[in-house]
KERO-997972 format. One record per residue (C-alpha): x negated, y negated, z negated. Coordinates in steps of 0.5 Angstrom, whole numbers, plus 500, padded with zeros to 3 digits. Each point is the difference from the previous one (the first is absolute). Layout:
<sites>
XYZ
...
</sites>
This chain:
<sites>
078663380
501500493
507502498
504495495
501504493
508502501
502496493
497494504
504501506
506502496
500493497
499496506
506504503
504498494
498493501
503500507
506504499
503497493
501493503
502503507
505504497
502494495
501495506
503505505
505502495
501492498
501499507
504505503
503504494
507496500
501502508
498508498
503501493
506503503
497505505
498507498
494501496
496504506
502494505
498495495
493504499
499501507
501492501
495499495
495504502
501499507
498493498
495501494
495505504
498496506
499494495
496504496
496503505
499495505
500493496
500501492
494506499
496497505
500493497
499503493
494504503
497494502
501496493
498506496
495504504
494498496
504503494
503506503
493502502
496500494
</sites>
């Protein structure tokens, strides 16, 4: 199995995480803004990590598969 170059994988992760963080901040930012930073981070990562692993990265792997493996 060919492994994607790390820089291509990094771009794919960035393409998933940037809009996800932006949208999540837009959607829940006002609700969590007064919480302590560790709690805000816990909430954000608790949503974003599963979203990345189970939804966004698999979709992007399918869409970008040819490019990733070149």
